[in-house]
C-alpha atoms as an extended CHARMM CRD file, in Angstrom:
* protein
*
       188  EXT
         1         1  MET       CA           -129.9490000000      129.6830000000     -251.7170000000  PROA      1               0.0000000000
         2         2  LYS       CA           -128.0120000000      128.9790000000     -248.5110000000  PROA      2               0.0000000000
         3         3  THR       CA           -124.2740000000      128.8100000000     -248.5110000000  PROA      3               0.0000000000
         4         4  ILE       CA           -122.9120000000      125.5700000000     -246.8430000000  PROA      4               0.0000000000
         5         5  THR       CA           -119.2120000000      125.5280000000     -245.8490000000  PROA      5               0.0000000000
         6         6  VAL       CA           -118.1780000000      121.8630000000     -246.3800000000  PROA      6               0.0000000000
         7         7  LEU       CA           -115.2570000000      120.4870000000     -244.4320000000  PROA      7               0.0000000000
         8         8  VAL       CA           -114.2020000000      117.2100000000     -245.8840000000  PROA      8               0.0000000000
         9         9  GLY       CA           -111.8610000000      115.1980000000     -243.6610000000  PROA      9               0.0000000000
        10        10  SER       CA           -109.9440000000      113.6760000000     -246.6200000000  PROA      10              0.0000000000
        11        11  ILE       CA           -107.8620000000      115.3870000000     -249.2080000000  PROA      11              0.0000000000
        12        12  ARG       CA           -107.1000000000      112.2870000000     -251.1600000000  PROA      12              0.0000000000
        13        13  LYS       CA           -107.7020000000      112.8370000000     -254.8610000000  PROA      13              0.0000000000
        14        14  GLU       CA           -110.2930000000      110.0430000000     -255.1390000000  PROA      14              0.0000000000
        15        15  SER       CA           -111.7640000000      110.5070000000     -251.6480000000  PROA      15              0.0000000000
        16        16  ALA       CA           -115.0480000000      108.6890000000     -251.1410000000  PROA      16              0.0000000000
        17        17  ASN       CA           -116.1040000000      111.2970000000     -248.6860000000  PROA      17              0.0000000000
        18        18  PHE       CA           -115.4750000000      114.0800000000     -251.2120000000  PROA      18              0.0000000000
        19        19  ARG       CA           -117.5330000000      112.2040000000     -253.6910000000  PROA      19              0.0000000000
        20        20  PHE       CA           -120.1750000000      111.7310000000     -251.1110000000  PROA      20              0.0000000000
        21        21  ALA       CA           -120.2360000000      115.4890000000     -250.3290000000  PROA      21              0.0000000000
        22        22  ARG       CA           -120.4740000000      116.1690000000     -254.1290000000  PROA      22              0.0000000000
        23        23  ALA       CA           -123.5240000000      113.7260000000     -254.1640000000  PROA      23              0.0000000000
        24        24  LEU       CA           -125.2100000000      115.5140000000     -251.4020000000  PROA      24              0.0000000000
        25        25  GLU       CA           -124.6080000000      118.8230000000     -253.1340000000  PROA      25              0.0000000000
        26        26  LYS       CA           -126.1740000000      117.4600000000     -256.3930000000  PROA      26              0.0000000000
        27        27  LEU       CA           -129.2270000000      116.2650000000     -254.3590000000  PROA      27              0.0000000000
        28        28  ALA       CA           -129.6230000000      119.6730000000     -252.6790000000  PROA      28              0.0000000000
        29        29  GLY       CA           -129.9300000000      121.3510000000     -256.0950000000  PROA      29              0.0000000000
        30        30  SER       CA           -130.8160000000      125.0840000000     -255.8540000000  PROA      30              0.0000000000
        31        31  ARG       CA           -131.4110000000      124.8730000000     -251.9480000000  PROA      31              0.0000000000
        32        32  PHE       CA           -127.6030000000      125.0160000000     -251.1380000000  PROA      32              0.0000000000
        33        33  ARG       CA           -124.4030000000      126.3100000000     -252.6000000000  PROA      33              0.0000000000
        34        34  PHE       CA           -121.5400000000      124.1930000000     -251.2740000000  PROA      34              0.0000000000
        35        35  ASP       CA           -118.2440000000      125.8620000000     -250.5140000000  PROA      35              0.0000000000
        36        36  TYR       CA           -115.1810000000      123.6270000000     -250.0510000000  PROA      36              0.0000000000
        37        37  PRO       CA           -112.2910000000      125.2620000000     -248.2020000000  PROA      37              0.0000000000
        38        38  ASP       CA           -108.7990000000      123.5640000000     -248.9270000000  PROA      38              0.0000000000
        39        39  LEU       CA           -107.9340000000      121.9580000000     -245.5830000000  PROA      39              0.0000000000
        40        40  GLY       CA           -104.7250000000      120.6790000000     -247.1330000000  PROA      40              0.0000000000
        41        41  ALA       CA           -103.5000000000      124.3250000000     -247.2870000000  PROA      41              0.0000000000
        42        42  LEU       CA           -103.6140000000      124.6930000000     -243.5160000000  PROA      42              0.0000000000
        43        43  PRO       CA           -100.4010000000      124.1750000000     -241.6940000000  PROA      43              0.0000000000
        44        44  HSD       CA           -100.3330000000      122.1240000000     -238.4700000000  PROA      44              0.0000000000
        45        45  TYR       CA           -101.9390000000      124.0480000000     -235.8220000000  PROA      45              0.0000000000
        46        46  ASN       CA            -99.3600000000      126.0440000000     -233.8760000000  PROA      46              0.0000000000
        47        47  ASP       CA           -100.0900000000      129.1140000000     -231.4530000000  PROA      47              0.0000000000
        48        48  ASP       CA            -96.8180000000      130.5500000000     -232.5610000000  PROA      48              0.0000000000
        49        49  LEU       CA            -98.1090000000      131.3090000000     -235.9480000000  PROA      49              0.0000000000
        50        50  TRP       CA           -100.7320000000      133.7040000000     -234.8210000000  PROA      50              0.0000000000
        51        51  PRO       CA            -98.6960000000      136.8220000000     -234.9940000000  PROA      51              0.0000000000
        52        52  ASN       CA            -98.6650000000      136.2910000000     -238.8430000000  PROA      52              0.0000000000
        53        53  PRO       CA           -101.0750000000      133.5110000000     -239.6850000000  PROA      53              0.0000000000
        54        54  PRO       CA           -101.0530000000      131.8920000000     -243.1960000000  PROA      54              0.0000000000
        55        55  ALA       CA           -103.5870000000      133.1100000000     -245.6450000000  PROA      55              0.0000000000
        56        56  ALA       CA           -105.1740000000      129.6590000000     -245.6260000000  PROA      56              0.0000000000
        57        57  VAL       CA           -106.2870000000      130.2720000000     -241.9850000000  PROA      57              0.0000000000
        58        58  PHE       CA           -107.9370000000      133.5270000000     -242.9360000000  PROA      58              0.0000000000
        59        59  ASP       CA           -109.6350000000      131.9970000000     -245.8810000000  PROA      59              0.0000000000
        60        60  LEU       CA           -111.0370000000      129.0130000000     -243.8240000000  PROA      60              0.0000000000
        61        61  LYS       CA           -112.2900000000      131.5270000000     -241.0940000000  PROA      61              0.0000000000
        62        62  ARG       CA           -113.8890000000      133.9280000000     -243.5450000000  PROA      62              0.0000000000
        63        63  ARG       CA           -115.7530000000      131.2030000000     -245.3990000000  PROA      63              0.0000000000
        64        64  ALA       CA           -117.0390000000      129.5560000000     -242.2750000000  PROA      64              0.0000000000
        65        65  GLU       CA           -118.1040000000      132.8930000000     -240.8750000000  PROA      65              0.0000000000
        66        66  ALA       CA           -119.8970000000      133.8390000000     -244.0870000000  PROA      66              0.0000000000
        67        67  ALA       CA           -121.7440000000      130.5230000000     -244.4080000000  PROA      67              0.0000000000
        68        68  ASP       CA           -125.3350000000      129.8560000000     -243.3570000000  PROA      68              0.0000000000
        69        69  ALA       CA           -124.2640000000      126.4290000000     -241.9870000000  PROA      69              0.0000000000
        70        70  LEU       CA           -121.4300000000      123.9580000000     -241.7310000000  PROA      70              0.0000000000
        71        71  LEU       CA           -121.2420000000      120.3970000000     -243.1050000000  PROA      71              0.0000000000
        72        72  PHE       CA           -118.6590000000      118.0590000000     -241.7180000000  PROA      72              0.0000000000
        73        73  VAL       CA           -118.0340000000      114.9640000000     -243.9250000000  PROA      73              0.0000000000
        74        74  THR       CA           -115.7450000000      112.7310000000     -242.1550000000  PROA      74              0.0000000000
        75        75  PRO       CA           -113.8890000000      109.4920000000     -242.9810000000  PROA      75              0.0000000000
        76        76  GLU       CA           -112.9100000000      107.3010000000     -240.1170000000  PROA      76              0.0000000000
        77        77  PHE       CA           -109.2460000000      107.0560000000     -239.0900000000  PROA      77              0.0000000000
        78        78  ASN       CA           -108.2730000000      104.6320000000     -236.3390000000  PROA      78              0.0000000000
        79        79  ARG       CA           -111.9250000000      104.7400000000     -235.1090000000  PROA      79              0.0000000000
        80        80  SER       CA           -111.7760000000      108.5750000000     -234.7630000000  PROA      80              0.0000000000
        81        81  VAL       CA           -111.7450000000      111.9150000000     -236.6080000000  PROA      81              0.0000000000
        82        82  PRO       CA           -109.0840000000      112.3860000000     -239.2500000000  PROA      82              0.0000000000
        83        83  PRO       CA           -106.2190000000      114.7170000000     -238.2360000000  PROA      83              0.0000000000
        84        84  ILE       CA           -106.7820000000      117.1080000000     -241.2010000000  PROA      84              0.0000000000
        85        85  LEU       CA           -110.2830000000      117.8160000000     -239.7740000000  PROA      85              0.0000000000
        86        86  THR       CA           -109.3600000000      118.3360000000     -236.2780000000  PROA      86              0.0000000000
        87        87  ASN       CA           -106.5210000000      120.6400000000     -237.4550000000  PROA      87              0.0000000000
        88        88  ALA       CA           -109.1130000000      122.8120000000     -239.2250000000  PROA      88              0.0000000000
        89        89  LEU       CA           -111.3090000000      122.8440000000     -236.1810000000  PROA      89              0.0000000000
        90        90  ALA       CA           -108.3790000000      124.0570000000     -234.1260000000  PROA      90              0.0000000000
        91        91  TRP       CA           -107.5580000000      126.8370000000     -236.5300000000  PROA      91              0.0000000000
        92        92  GLY       CA           -111.1990000000      127.9240000000     -236.9010000000  PROA      92              0.0000000000
        93        93  SER       CA           -111.6830000000      127.9980000000     -233.0330000000  PROA      93              0.0000000000
        94        94  ARG       CA           -108.8430000000      130.4410000000     -232.4550000000  PROA      94              0.0000000000
        95        95  PRO       CA           -107.7090000000      132.9780000000     -231.3690000000  PROA      95              0.0000000000
        96        96  TRP       CA           -109.6620000000      132.6580000000     -228.1150000000  PROA      96              0.0000000000
        97        97  GLY       CA           -112.8730000000      134.5740000000     -228.3540000000  PROA      97              0.0000000000
        98        98  HSD       CA           -112.8720000000      134.7370000000     -232.0770000000  PROA      98              0.0000000000
        99        99  SER       CA           -114.1630000000      131.2370000000     -233.0480000000  PROA      99              0.0000000000
       100       100  SER       CA           -115.4440000000      130.9740000000     -236.5570000000  PROA      100             0.0000000000
       101       101  TRP       CA           -117.6660000000      128.0440000000     -235.5920000000  PROA      101             0.0000000000
       102       102  ALA       CA           -119.6370000000      129.6380000000     -232.6680000000  PROA      102             0.0000000000
       103       103  GLY       CA           -123.4460000000      129.5820000000     -233.2460000000  PROA      103             0.0000000000
       104       104  LYS       CA           -123.3280000000      127.8850000000     -236.5500000000  PROA      104             0.0000000000
       105       105  ALA       CA           -125.8100000000      125.3760000000     -237.6610000000  PROA      105             0.0000000000
       106       106  GLY       CA           -124.0080000000      122.1200000000     -238.4350000000  PROA      106             0.0000000000
       107       107  ALA       CA           -124.3850000000      118.6080000000     -239.5500000000  PROA      107             0.0000000000
       108       108  VAL       CA           -122.0940000000      115.5750000000     -239.5620000000  PROA      108             0.0000000000
       109       109  VAL       CA           -122.0010000000      112.7890000000     -242.1360000000  PROA      109             0.0000000000
       110       110  GLY       CA           -119.5800000000      110.3110000000     -243.5560000000  PROA      110             0.0000000000
       111       111  THR       CA           -118.9590000000      107.3410000000     -245.6140000000  PROA      111             0.0000000000
       112       112  SER       CA           -116.8600000000      104.2400000000     -245.5920000000  PROA      112             0.0000000000
       113       113  PRO       CA           -116.8610000000      100.6850000000     -247.1840000000  PROA      113             0.0000000000
       114       114  GLY       CA           -117.6370000000       99.3030000000     -243.8180000000  PROA      114             0.0000000000
       115       115  VAL       CA           -121.2190000000       98.4490000000     -242.7220000000  PROA      115             0.0000000000
       116       116  ILE       CA           -121.2470000000      100.9820000000     -239.8160000000  PROA      116             0.0000000000
       117       117  GLY       CA           -120.2090000000      103.8070000000     -242.1980000000  PROA      117             0.0000000000
       118       118  THR       CA           -118.1840000000      106.3040000000     -240.0710000000  PROA      118             0.0000000000
       119       119  ALA       CA           -120.1570000000      105.8420000000     -236.8810000000  PROA      119             0.0000000000
       120       120  ALA       CA           -117.0790000000      105.9980000000     -234.3920000000  PROA      120             0.0000000000
       121       121  ALA       CA           -115.6370000000      109.0040000000     -236.1940000000  PROA      121             0.0000000000
       122       122  GLN       CA           -118.9770000000      110.8370000000     -236.2780000000  PROA      122             0.0000000000
       123       123  ALA       CA           -119.4670000000      110.0970000000     -232.4740000000  PROA      123             0.0000000000
       124       124  HSD       CA           -116.1500000000      111.5910000000     -231.6820000000  PROA      124             0.0000000000
       125       125  LEU       CA           -116.8990000000      114.6290000000     -233.8450000000  PROA      125             0.0000000000
       126       126  ARG       CA           -120.3200000000      115.0590000000     -232.2440000000  PROA      126             0.0000000000
       127       127  SER       CA           -118.4870000000      115.2420000000     -228.9030000000  PROA      127             0.0000000000
       128       128  ILE       CA           -116.1890000000      118.1060000000     -230.1310000000  PROA      128             0.0000000000
       129       129  LEU       CA           -118.4580000000      120.3420000000     -232.1950000000  PROA      129             0.0000000000
       130       130  PRO       CA           -120.8480000000      121.2820000000     -229.2740000000  PROA      130             0.0000000000
       131       131  ALA       CA           -117.8080000000      122.3290000000     -227.3060000000  PROA      131             0.0000000000
       132       132  LEU       CA           -116.9740000000      124.6690000000     -230.1330000000  PROA      132             0.0000000000
       133       133  ASP       CA           -120.6300000000      126.0290000000     -230.0070000000  PROA      133             0.0000000000
       134       134  VAL       CA           -121.6650000000      124.3290000000     -233.2370000000  PROA      134             0.0000000000
       135       135  VAL       CA           -125.4860000000      123.6730000000     -233.1240000000  PROA      135             0.0000000000
       136       136  LEU       CA           -125.8400000000      120.2310000000     -234.6240000000  PROA      136             0.0000000000
       137       137  LEU       CA           -128.6440000000      118.6240000000     -236.5530000000  PROA      137             0.0000000000
       138       138  GLY       CA           -129.4590000000      115.5460000000     -234.4060000000  PROA      138             0.0000000000
       139       139  GLN       CA           -131.6250000000      113.2940000000     -236.8410000000  PROA      139             0.0000000000
       140       140  PRO       CA           -131.4060000000      111.7870000000     -239.2040000000  PROA      140             0.0000000000
       141       141  GLU       CA           -127.9130000000      110.4610000000     -238.7440000000  PROA      141             0.0000000000
       142       142  VAL       CA           -126.1100000000      109.3740000000     -241.9560000000  PROA      142             0.0000000000
       143       143  TYR       CA           -123.6690000000      106.3940000000     -241.5230000000  PROA      143             0.0000000000
       144       144  PHE       CA           -123.2810000000      105.8920000000     -245.2850000000  PROA      144             0.0000000000
       145       145  GLN       CA           -121.9440000000      102.4980000000     -246.4770000000  PROA      145             0.0000000000
       146       146  ASN       CA           -120.1790000000      103.2630000000     -249.7470000000  PROA      146             0.0000000000
       147       147  LYS       CA           -120.6010000000      100.4000000000     -252.2000000000  PROA      147             0.0000000000
       148       148  PRO       CA           -119.0880000000      100.3630000000     -255.7690000000  PROA      148             0.0000000000
       149       149  GLY       CA           -121.3930000000      102.1210000000     -258.2060000000  PROA      149             0.0000000000
       150       150  LEU       CA           -123.7210000000      103.7670000000     -255.5250000000  PROA      150             0.0000000000
       151       151  ILE       CA           -122.3700000000      107.1870000000     -256.4700000000  PROA      151             0.0000000000
       152       152  GLY       CA           -122.1450000000      107.5720000000     -260.2230000000  PROA      152             0.0000000000
       153       153  ASN       CA           -119.6210000000      109.4400000000     -262.3910000000  PROA      153             0.0000000000
       154       154  GLU       CA           -121.7350000000      112.5590000000     -262.2660000000  PROA      154             0.0000000000
       155       155  PHE       CA           -122.1580000000      112.2680000000     -258.4810000000  PROA      155             0.0000000000
       156       156  GLU       CA           -125.6740000000      110.8550000000     -258.8220000000  PROA      156             0.0000000000
       157       157  ILE       CA           -126.9560000000      108.4420000000     -256.1860000000  PROA      157             0.0000000000
       158       158  THR       CA           -127.9050000000      105.3640000000     -258.2990000000  PROA      158             0.0000000000
       159       159  ASP       CA           -130.0840000000      103.4740000000     -255.7180000000  PROA      159             0.0000000000
       160       160  GLU       CA           -133.5220000000      104.8470000000     -255.3710000000  PROA      160             0.0000000000
       161       161  GLY       CA           -133.9840000000      103.9340000000     -251.6750000000  PROA      161             0.0000000000
       162       162  THR       CA           -130.6500000000      105.4940000000     -250.8980000000  PROA      162             0.0000000000
       163       163  ARG       CA           -131.4630000000      108.5680000000     -252.8330000000  PROA      163             0.0000000000
       164       164  ALA       CA           -134.8150000000      109.0740000000     -251.2130000000  PROA      164             0.0000000000
       165       165  PHE       CA           -133.3180000000      108.8080000000     -247.7300000000  PROA      165             0.0000000000
       166       166  LEU       CA           -130.5930000000      111.2270000000     -248.5440000000  PROA      166             0.0000000000
       167       167  GLU       CA           -132.9700000000      113.6920000000     -250.1460000000  PROA      167             0.0000000000
       168       168  GLY       CA           -134.9650000000      113.4790000000     -246.8680000000  PROA      168             0.0000000000
       169       169  TRP       CA           -131.7450000000      114.3520000000     -244.9750000000  PROA      169             0.0000000000
       170       170  VAL       CA           -131.0990000000      117.3200000000     -247.2590000000  PROA      170             0.0000000000
       171       171  SER       CA           -134.6040000000      118.5550000000     -246.4900000000  PROA      171             0.0000000000
       172       172  ARG       CA           -134.2690000000      118.1660000000     -242.7570000000  PROA      172             0.0000000000
       173       173  PHE       CA           -130.9280000000      119.9350000000     -242.8540000000  PROA      173             0.0000000000
       174       174  ASP       CA           -132.5310000000      122.7380000000     -244.7770000000  PROA      174             0.0000000000
       175       175  ALA       CA           -135.4180000000      123.0730000000     -242.3370000000  PROA      175             0.0000000000
       176       176  PHE       CA           -132.9660000000      122.9650000000     -239.3520000000  PROA      176             0.0000000000
       177       177  ILE       CA           -130.9420000000      125.8250000000     -240.8480000000  PROA      177             0.0000000000
       178       178  ASP       CA           -134.2960000000      127.7200000000     -241.1680000000  PROA      178             0.0000000000
       179       179  ARG       CA           -135.2510000000      126.9430000000     -237.5870000000  PROA      179             0.0000000000
       180       180  LEU       CA           -132.0050000000      128.3410000000     -236.1780000000  PROA      180             0.0000000000
       181       181  GLY       CA           -132.7280000000      131.4180000000     -238.2670000000  PROA      181             0.0000000000
       182       182  PRO       CA           -130.5550000000      134.0320000000     -239.9210000000  PROA      182             0.0000000000
       183       183  ALA       CA           -130.5120000000      136.3530000000     -236.7540000000  PROA      183             0.0000000000
       184       184  ALA       CA           -128.9370000000      133.5860000000     -234.7240000000  PROA      184             0.0000000000
       185       185  ARG       CA           -126.4900000000      132.6670000000     -237.4740000000  PROA      185             0.0000000000
       186       186  LYS       CA           -125.3530000000      136.3300000000     -237.9650000000  PROA      186             0.0000000000
       187       187  ALA       CA           -124.9380000000      136.8710000000     -234.1170000000  PROA      187             0.0000000000
       188       188  ALA       CA           -122.4550000000      134.1120000000     -234.0490000000  PROA      188             0.0000000000
């Protein structure tokens, strides 16, 4: 079973993106174990905190480094990446030369009620992550339009066609992680 550190760019209690992450976790079954660091526990990034970083920073870095892959589940704020997610990226990428993201397999997904899902935010995130040396799954892209009832109370995908598409995505992500290989992931 592969461990996937999941960074959800919303800490709202009823976050659609957290529910979407849980639905992907359910679809993955025994292939993946999803690990959700608490991004809300991270302070605003500040270099002055490095002499004595908060425990939440070490927790995020440890979990990312231990993972087989990273999954970024992003809402869209003002046609871009939410601040809580960019804050986590900043903490994980520091101190210089000790990035927790380097060489990790990663994927980007997101959901919103709009018909383009989170396409603009994902495009911005896809331009940031390679600069942090995250190796991204390119296809299939998931711009998930969240409609009422599409994710059930137990995080099941209720539409058969949508479920089949997302199961295919999970399989592709699993194969992508395998292609990157454990030696490459451990070297990061």
